[in-house]
LOMAR-952981 format. One record per residue: x negated, y, z negated of N, C-alpha, C in turn. Coordinates in steps of 0.02 Angstrom, whole numbers, padded with zeros to 5 digits, always signed. Atoms other than C-alpha are relative to their C-alpha. Example, Ala and Ser with C-alpha at 12.3 -4.5 7.8 and 13.67 -1.06 7.14 Angstrom:
2
[r [-00045; -00059; +00000]; [-00615; -00225; -00390]; [-00045; +00060; +00000]]
[r [+00042; -00059; +00003]; [-00684; -00053; -00357]; [+00039; +00055; -00037]]
This chain:
205
[r [-00030; +00066; +00010]; [+01317; +03235; -03319]; [-00051; -00054; +00017]]
[r [+00051; +00050; -00011]; [+01207; +03081; -03333]; [+00022; -00049; +00054]]
[r [-00012; +00049; -00052]; [+01192; +02956; -03190]; [+00008; -00068; -00033]]
[r [-00009; +00064; +00033]; [+01267; +02791; -03249]; [-00050; -00053; +00022]]
[r [+00049; +00048; -00023]; [+01142; +02695; -03141]; [-00066; +00005; -00036]]
[r [+00063; -00008; +00036]; [+01000; +02767; -03245]; [+00000; -00041; -00065]]
[r [-00007; +00040; +00060]; [+01066; +02662; -03390]; [+00013; -00073; +00018]]
[r [-00019; +00066; -00026]; [+01080; +02502; -03286]; [-00062; -00037; +00024]]
[r [+00054; +00044; -00022]; [+00964; +02356; -03252]; [+00030; -00054; +00044]]
[r [-00018; +00057; -00042]; [+00984; +02236; -03106]; [-00043; -00060; -00021]]
[r [+00035; +00060; +00024]; [+00939; +02061; -03168]; [+00014; -00058; +00046]]
[r [-00008; +00054; -00048]; [+00909; +01922; -03042]; [-00030; -00064; -00029]]
[r [+00024; +00065; +00024]; [+00896; +01740; -03094]; [+00014; -00054; +00052]]
[r [-00010; +00060; -00041]; [+00876; +01577; -02999]; [+00019; -00056; -00048]]
[r [-00024; +00053; +00045]; [+00977; +01438; -03081]; [-00049; -00058; -00005]]
[r [+00048; +00056; -00001]; [+00837; +01315; -03035]; [-00068; +00019; -00028]]
[r [+00065; -00026; +00023]; [+00698; +01422; -03108]; [-00006; -00007; -00075]]
[r [+00008; +00005; +00073]; [+00636; +01370; -03281]; [-00018; +00067; -00032]]
[r [+00019; -00065; +00028]; [+00563; +01543; -03304]; [+00061; +00046; -00005]]
[r [-00063; -00037; +00007]; [+00735; +01619; -03270]; [+00036; -00021; -00063]]
[r [-00033; +00027; +00060]; [+00806; +01506; -03404]; [-00033; +00027; -00063]]
[r [+00036; -00024; +00058]; [+00671; +01559; -03526]; [+00010; +00075; -00012]]
[r [-00008; -00073; +00007]; [+00704; +01743; -03492]; [+00068; +00021; -00026]]
[r [-00069; -00020; +00014]; [+00890; +01740; -03529]; [+00009; +00025; -00072]]
[r [-00012; -00019; +00070]; [+00888; +01747; -03719]; [-00032; +00067; -00017]]
[r [+00029; -00065; +00017]; [+00762; +01889; -03739]; [+00030; +00057; +00040]]
[r [-00028; -00054; -00040]; [+00837; +01988; -03595]; [+00070; +00019; -00024]]
[r [-00067; -00015; +00026]; [+01014; +01973; -03664]; [-00004; +00034; -00068]]
[r [+00011; -00033; +00064]; [+00950; +02021; -03836]; [-00020; +00073; +00011]]
[r [+00021; -00068; -00017]; [+00867; +02173; -03758]; [+00059; +00042; +00022]]
[r [-00059; -00036; -00023]; [+01028; +02222; -03671]; [+00045; +00020; -00059]]
[r [-00043; -00014; +00058]; [+01124; +02210; -03835]; [-00030; +00054; -00045]]
[r [+00032; -00047; +00046]; [+00997; +02307; -03938]; [-00008; +00069; +00031]]
[r [+00016; -00064; -00032]; [+00959; +02443; -03811]; [+00062; +00038; +00022]]
[r [-00060; -00032; -00026]; [+01136; +02476; -03751]; [-00001; +00010; +00075]]
[r [+00003; -00004; -00073]; [+01079; +02468; -03569]; [+00042; -00056; +00030]]
[r [-00041; +00050; -00035]; [+01198; +02379; -03451]; [-00045; -00041; +00046]]
[r [+00035; +00046; -00044]; [+01124; +02226; -03364]; [+00050; -00029; +00050]]
[r [-00040; +00032; -00051]; [+01201; +02174; -03199]; [-00036; -00064; +00022]]
[r [+00032; +00064; -00013]; [+01165; +01989; -03177]; [+00020; -00026; +00069]]
[r [-00010; +00023; -00068]; [+01144; +01920; -03001]; [-00038; -00066; +00010]]
[r [+00039; +00058; -00019]; [+01094; +01752; -02928]; [-00053; +00018; +00051]]
[r [+00052; -00007; -00050]; [+00934; +01739; -02828]; [-00021; -00071; +00020]]
[r [+00020; +00066; -00024]; [+00880; +01592; -02720]; [-00071; +00004; +00027]]
[r [+00070; -00001; -00018]; [+00692; +01571; -02714]; [-00015; -00051; +00055]]
[r [+00022; +00048; -00050]; [+00609; +01488; -02564]; [-00051; -00047; -00033]]
[r [+00044; +00044; +00039]; [+00540; +01347; -02670]; [-00044; -00044; +00044]]
[r [+00041; +00041; -00045]; [+00479; +01245; -02522]; [-00065; +00036; +00019]]
[r [+00060; -00039; -00017]; [+00361; +01384; -02471]; [-00044; +00010; -00062]]
[r [+00038; -00015; +00062]; [+00312; +01421; -02651]; [-00039; -00060; -00026]]
[r [+00030; +00059; +00031]; [+00273; +01242; -02700]; [-00015; -00057; +00048]]
[r [+00025; +00049; -00048]; [+00231; +01152; -02539]; [+00046; -00057; +00017]]
[r [-00046; +00052; -00018]; [+00389; +01054; -02505]; [+00018; -00046; -00057]]
[r [-00021; +00048; +00050]; [+00448; +00899; -02595]; [-00046; -00060; -00003]]
[r [+00033; +00064; +00010]; [+00363; +00746; -02667]; [-00068; -00006; +00034]]
[r [+00064; +00016; -00032]; [+00226; +00673; -02558]; [-00022; +00053; +00049]]
[r [+00019; -00053; -00047]; [+00231; +00824; -02442]; [-00045; +00052; -00032]]
[r [+00040; -00050; +00035]; [+00145; +00927; -02576]; [-00074; -00019; +00000]]
[r [+00072; +00011; +00007]; [-00043; +00947; -02578]; [-00016; -00016; -00073]]
[r [+00021; +00013; +00069]; [-00140; +00891; -02731]; [+00000; +00062; -00042]]
[r [+00001; -00063; +00036]; [-00160; +01072; -02779]; [+00071; +00021; -00020]]
[r [-00069; -00019; +00015]; [+00028; +01105; -02768]; [+00029; -00046; -00055]]
[r [-00024; +00046; +00051]; [+00065; +00949; -02872]; [-00029; +00018; -00068]]
[r [+00032; -00020; +00063]; [-00060; +01006; -03004]; [+00032; +00065; -00027]]
[r [-00031; -00063; +00020]; [+00019; +01179; -03005]; [+00068; -00013; -00031]]
[r [-00066; +00016; +00027]; [+00192; +01105; -03034]; [-00005; -00035; -00068]]
[r [+00009; +00034; +00065]; [+00130; +00991; -03173]; [-00016; +00051; -00054]]
[r [+00017; -00052; +00050]; [+00054; +01141; -03260]; [+00061; +00043; -00015]]
[r [-00058; -00043; +00009]; [+00210; +01246; -03231]; [+00048; -00029; -00052]]
[r [-00048; +00030; +00046]; [+00322; +01122; -03321]; [-00030; -00011; -00070]]
[r [+00032; +00005; +00065]; [+00196; +01092; -03460]; [+00004; +00068; -00036]]
[r [-00003; -00068; +00027]; [+00189; +01280; -03486]; [+00071; +00017; -00022]]
[r [-00070; -00015; +00016]; [+00378; +01296; -03482]; [+00024; -00038; -00061]]
[r [-00020; +00039; +00060]; [+00400; +01156; -03610]; [-00027; +00032; -00063]]
[r [+00028; -00034; +00059]; [+00284; +01246; -03729]; [+00038; +00063; -00017]]
[r [-00038; -00062; +00012]; [+00377; +01410; -03707]; [+00071; -00016; -00022]]
[r [-00068; +00019; +00019]; [+00546; +01322; -03721]; [+00004; -00020; -00073]]
[r [+00000; +00022; +00070]; [+00499; +01246; -03888]; [+00007; +00059; -00047]]
[r [-00004; -00059; +00043]; [+00481; +01421; -03960]; [+00071; +00026; -00006]]
[r [-00069; -00022; +00002]; [+00663; +01454; -03917]; [+00048; -00056; -00019]]
[r [-00043; +00057; +00016]; [+00728; +01282; -03966]; [+00036; -00026; +00061]]
[r [-00031; +00021; -00062]; [+00767; +01243; -03784]; [-00035; -00063; +00027]]
[r [+00028; +00059; -00034]; [+00739; +01087; -03679]; [-00007; +00015; +00074]]
[r [+00012; -00005; -00071]; [+00660; +01095; -03507]; [-00035; -00063; +00023]]
[r [+00030; +00059; -00030]; [+00627; +00936; -03410]; [-00016; +00013; +00073]]
[r [+00022; -00012; -00069]; [+00536; +00931; -03245]; [+00053; -00021; +00050]]
[r [-00048; +00015; -00052]; [+00642; +00933; -03089]; [-00022; -00061; +00040]]
[r [+00015; +00059; -00041]; [+00654; +00778; -02980]; [+00010; +00014; +00074]]
[r [-00014; -00017; -00070]; [+00702; +00870; -02820]; [+00005; +00076; +00005]]
[r [-00012; -00070; -00011]; [+00720; +01041; -02742]; [+00076; +00009; +00013]]
[r [-00072; -00006; -00003]; [+00902; +01079; -02777]; [+00022; +00057; +00045]]
[r [-00032; -00054; -00037]; [+01013; +01182; -02663]; [+00043; +00038; -00049]]
[r [-00035; -00040; +00050]; [+01075; +01324; -02773]; [+00058; +00040; +00027]]
[r [-00052; -00041; -00031]; [+01203; +01394; -02651]; [+00066; -00003; -00037]]
[r [-00065; +00007; +00031]; [+01361; +01324; -02729]; [-00001; +00024; -00072]]
[r [+00006; -00022; +00069]; [+01301; +01352; -02907]; [-00004; +00075; -00006]]
[r [+00006; -00073; +00001]; [+01256; +01532; -02866]; [+00066; +00033; +00015]]
[r [-00067; -00026; -00013]; [+01428; +01561; -02793]; [+00044; -00006; -00062]]
[r [-00040; +00010; +00061]; [+01506; +01489; -02950]; [-00021; +00050; -00054]]
[r [+00023; -00051; +00047]; [+01397; +01606; -03054]; [+00033; +00067; +00015]]
[r [-00031; -00064; -00019]; [+01464; +01755; -02956]; [+00075; -00001; -00015]]
[r [-00071; +00005; +00017]; [+01642; +01692; -02979]; [+00010; +00011; -00074]]
[r [-00006; -00008; +00072]; [+01619; +01677; -03167]; [-00014; +00072; -00021]]
[r [+00016; -00071; +00013]; [+01541; +01851; -03169]; [+00060; +00043; +00017]]
[r [-00056; -00041; -00021]; [+01691; +01921; -03075]; [+00060; -00008; -00047]]
[r [-00056; +00012; +00046]; [+01807; +01847; -03207]; [-00021; +00011; -00073]]
[r [+00025; -00017; +00067]; [+01703; +01909; -03356]; [-00011; -00062; -00044]]
[r [+00015; +00061; +00037]; [+01654; +01731; -03407]; [-00069; -00026; +00019]]
[r [+00066; +00020; -00026]; [+01474; +01731; -03349]; [-00036; -00047; -00047]]
[r [+00041; +00041; +00045]; [+01390; +01661; -03504]; [+00038; -00061; -00025]]
[r [-00038; +00060; +00016]; [+01532; +01544; -03548]; [-00011; -00053; +00053]]
[r [+00015; +00046; -00055]; [+01494; +01467; -03378]; [-00074; -00020; +00001]]
[r [+00072; +00013; -00011]; [+01304; +01484; -03368]; [-00033; -00036; -00058]]
[r [+00037; +00028; +00056]; [+01250; +01438; -03544]; [+00005; -00076; -00004]]
[r [-00002; +00072; +00003]; [+01316; +01259; -03551]; [-00025; -00033; +00064]]
[r [+00025; +00029; -00063]; [+01279; +01228; -03367]; [-00076; -00003; +00000]]
[r [+00073; -00001; -00002]; [+01097; +01280; -03383]; [-00030; -00046; -00052]]
[r [+00026; +00046; +00051]; [+01070; +01185; -03545]; [+00003; -00071; +00025]]
[r [-00007; +00068; -00027]; [+01137; +01027; -03461]; [-00047; -00011; +00059]]
[r [+00043; +00006; -00058]; [+01041; +01060; -03300]; [-00073; -00013; -00020]]
[r [+00070; +00008; +00020]; [+00875; +01076; -03390]; [-00013; -00061; -00044]]
[r [+00006; +00066; +00030]; [+00909; +00917; -03487]; [+00005; -00054; +00054]]
[r [-00010; +00045; -00057]; [+00935; +00839; -03314]; [+00064; -00039; -00007]]
[r [-00066; +00032; +00009]; [+01117; +00801; -03353]; [+00053; +00034; +00043]]
[r [-00049; -00036; -00041]; [+01198; +00913; -03222]; [-00023; +00001; +00072]]
[r [+00014; -00001; -00072]; [+01207; +00898; -03032]; [+00021; +00067; +00028]]
[r [-00014; -00068; -00021]; [+01194; +01076; -02969]; [+00032; +00003; +00069]]
[r [-00028; +00000; -00068]; [+01250; +01025; -02794]; [+00069; -00033; +00003]]
[r [-00063; +00038; +00001]; [+01406; +00929; -02848]; [+00060; +00047; -00007]]
[r [-00061; -00040; +00008]; [+01572; +01018; -02814]; [+00041; -00022; -00061]]
[r [-00039; +00025; +00057]; [+01655; +00906; -02945]; [-00031; +00023; -00066]]
[r [+00034; -00023; +00061]; [+01523; +00949; -03077]; [+00011; +00074; -00011]]
[r [-00010; -00072; +00007]; [+01542; +01134; -03041]; [+00073; +00016; -00016]]
[r [-00071; -00009; +00020]; [+01732; +01121; -03049]; [+00007; -00011; -00075]]
[r [-00004; +00016; +00072]; [+01711; +01042; -03221]; [-00031; +00056; -00041]]
[r [+00033; -00054; +00036]; [+01591; +01180; -03275]; [+00043; +00063; -00001]]
[r [-00046; -00057; -00004]; [+01713; +01313; -03216]; [+00057; -00009; -00050]]
[r [-00055; +00013; +00047]; [+01854; +01231; -03314]; [-00023; +00005; -00072]]
[r [+00026; -00003; +00069]; [+01745; +01213; -03470]; [-00012; +00071; -00022]]
[r [+00010; -00070; +00016]; [+01712; +01400; -03460]; [+00066; +00037; -00011]]
[r [-00065; -00031; +00010]; [+01899; +01432; -03476]; [+00027; +00033; +00062]]
[r [-00021; -00029; -00063]; [+01921; +01474; -03293]; [+00045; -00049; +00038]]
[r [-00047; +00041; -00039]; [+02053; +01411; -03171]; [-00035; -00029; +00061]]
[r [+00036; +00033; -00055]; [+01982; +01284; -03049]; [+00031; +00017; +00067]]
[r [-00033; -00019; -00063]; [+02112; +01324; -02916]; [-00020; +00070; +00021]]
[r [+00023; -00068; -00014]; [+02067; +01508; -02929]; [-00072; -00001; +00027]]
[r [+00070; +00007; -00022]; [+01883; +01460; -02911]; [-00003; -00026; +00071]]
[r [+00003; +00029; -00068]; [+01915; +01355; -02756]; [+00024; +00050; +00052]]
[r [-00024; -00051; -00046]; [+02017; +01492; -02674]; [-00051; +00056; +00009]]
[r [+00051; -00053; -00003]; [+01886; +01623; -02718]; [-00060; -00023; +00041]]
[r [+00057; +00027; -00037]; [+01747; +01512; -02651]; [+00012; +00001; +00076]]
[r [-00016; +00001; -00071]; [+01835; +01489; -02484]; [+00005; +00070; +00029]]
[r [-00013; -00067; -00026]; [+01883; +01671; -02466]; [-00059; +00048; -00008]]
[r [+00050; -00051; +00017]; [+01736; +01762; -02545]; [-00070; -00028; -00014]]
[r [+00063; +00027; +00023]; [+01596; +01642; -02594]; [-00059; +00016; +00044]]
[r [+00056; -00011; -00046]; [+01486; +01657; -02440]; [-00020; +00074; +00001]]
[r [+00015; -00072; -00005]; [+01500; +01846; -02426]; [-00026; +00028; -00065]]
[r [+00023; -00025; +00064]; [+01478; +01876; -02612]; [-00073; -00018; -00013]]
[r [+00070; +00020; +00009]; [+01317; +01776; -02617]; [-00045; +00036; +00048]]
[r [+00041; -00037; -00049]; [+01253; +01856; -02457]; [-00012; +00072; -00023]]
[r [+00008; -00069; +00024]; [+01284; +02028; -02534]; [-00048; +00003; -00058]]
[r [+00047; +00001; +00057]; [+01192; +01981; -02695]; [-00071; -00008; +00025]]
[r [+00068; +00011; -00026]; [+01042; +01917; -02596]; [-00024; +00061; +00040]]
[r [+00019; -00061; -00036]; [+01045; +02072; -02485]; [-00019; +00055; -00049]]
[r [+00017; -00049; +00052]; [+01044; +02179; -02642]; [-00071; -00013; -00026]]
[r [+00067; +00018; +00023]; [+00891; +02085; -02703]; [-00053; +00020; +00051]]
[r [+00048; -00017; -00053]; [+00804; +02108; -02536]; [-00011; +00075; +00005]]
[r [+00006; -00073; -00004]; [+00842; +02294; -02532]; [-00041; +00029; -00057]]
[r [+00038; -00024; +00058]; [+00765; +02313; -02705]; [-00071; -00027; -00001]]
[r [+00067; +00027; -00003]; [+00609; +02216; -02655]; [-00012; -00061; -00043]]
[r [+00007; +00060; +00043]; [+00644; +02062; -02762]; [-00026; -00058; +00042]]
[r [+00030; +00056; -00036]; [+00538; +01913; -02710]; [-00002; -00065; -00040]]
[r [+00000; +00060; +00043]; [+00557; +01791; -02855]; [+00044; +00012; -00060]]
[r [-00045; -00005; +00058]; [+00654; +01755; -03013]; [-00034; -00031; -00061]]
[r [-00044; -00057; +00011]; [+00678; +01812; -03143]; [-00033; +00066; +00017]]
[r [+00023; -00069; -00012]; [+00661; +01993; -03089]; [+00051; +00048; -00028]]
[r [-00041; -00053; +00027]; [+00728; +02144; -03180]; [-00020; +00065; +00034]]
[r [+00014; -00061; -00037]; [+00743; +02309; -03086]; [+00033; +00058; -00036]]
[r [-00025; -00060; +00034]; [+00759; +02475; -03175]; [-00028; +00061; +00034]]
[r [+00019; -00061; -00036]; [+00756; +02639; -03079]; [-00052; -00014; +00054]]
[r [+00044; +00018; -00055]; [+00670; +02551; -02935]; [-00064; -00037; -00020]]
[r [+00061; +00034; +00024]; [+00533; +02475; -03044]; [+00016; -00073; -00015]]
[r [-00010; +00072; +00007]; [+00517; +02285; -03040]; [-00039; -00028; -00059]]
[r [+00032; +00038; +00054]; [+00478; +02173; -03188]; [+00013; -00074; +00015]]
[r [-00008; +00068; -00024]; [+00448; +01996; -03125]; [-00029; -00049; -00050]]
[r [+00024; +00053; +00044]; [+00437; +01846; -03239]; [+00029; +00005; -00070]]
[r [-00028; +00001; +00069]; [+00500; +01792; -03409]; [-00046; +00034; -00049]]
[r [+00048; -00032; +00045]; [+00342; +01864; -03486]; [-00005; +00075; +00010]]
[r [+00000; -00073; -00011]; [+00384; +02040; -03426]; [+00059; +00034; -00034]]
[r [-00057; -00030; +00035]; [+00539; +02066; -03532]; [-00024; +00050; -00051]]
[r [+00025; -00048; +00049]; [+00432; +02150; -03664]; [-00020; +00066; +00033]]
[r [+00017; -00062; -00035]; [+00367; +02275; -03535]; [+00063; +00038; +00020]]
[r [-00064; -00032; -00014]; [+00545; +02308; -03480]; [+00027; +00034; -00063]]
[r [-00025; -00028; +00063]; [+00591; +02337; -03663]; [-00034; +00066; -00016]]
[r [+00036; -00062; +00017]; [+00456; +02467; -03688]; [+00015; +00055; +00051]]
[r [-00020; -00050; -00049]; [+00511; +02553; -03527]; [+00069; +00028; -00016]]
[r [-00068; -00022; +00016]; [+00693; +02560; -03580]; [+00002; +00041; -00064]]
[r [+00000; -00033; +00065]; [+00657; +02612; -03759]; [-00072; +00008; -00025]]
[r [+00072; -00005; +00015]; [+00476; +02673; -03771]; [-00015; +00016; -00072]]
[r [+00014; -00019; +00069]; [+00494; +02735; -03949]; [+00013; -00056; -00050]]
[r [-00017; +00054; +00045]; [+00551; +02568; -04020]; [-00047; -00060; +00010]]
[r [+00038; +00063; -00006]; [+00447; +02413; -04059]; [+00047; -00057; +00017]]
[r [-00041; +00057; -00020]; [+00514; +02256; -03977]; [-00038; -00064; -00011]]
[r [+00031; +00064; +00012]; [+00476; +02080; -04032]; [+00048; -00056; +00021]]
[r [-00042; +00054; -00024]; [+00542; +01925; -03946]; [-00027; -00067; -00023]]
């Protein structure tokens, strides 16, 4: 009897990560074509350590790195017909990540995430706003009262469990895909994941 986990990929994304956003379309296409189940989880990157804090606190080198990062992401986004605008702050992704887990638990993950992320990367969505997240939950066809009750009862523990899962698997950044203990980090590693899942098939993204 086959192990169902051998046909499963853990997929970790940070809602504030442009590279996570860029990875979604090819990774979801891979899941559909390959038949492998992808379990989608939120991940919260330590952006302050990675990019030297906020604004004036960053060194010249960190500021140059961020300018390049967003220039690079805009070029990659154009290939997918997406919009990515540079962030103006280091957002707290806690509440948004909890809402992602709620939508996942109600089988409405992409109905929630797709419009939210498109608006966020156009800089039209406040990821820290309870009211904005309530509206996103409602727009996804979910019950806002159910969301609020779930958040109070389960939100903290559900997010802690997702982050503990990431830590146990050795995840250190997003997006990361984990298959049979092997990590594939970055939006540009989806093709390597594809050849690992289906080595006999050519994959083009």
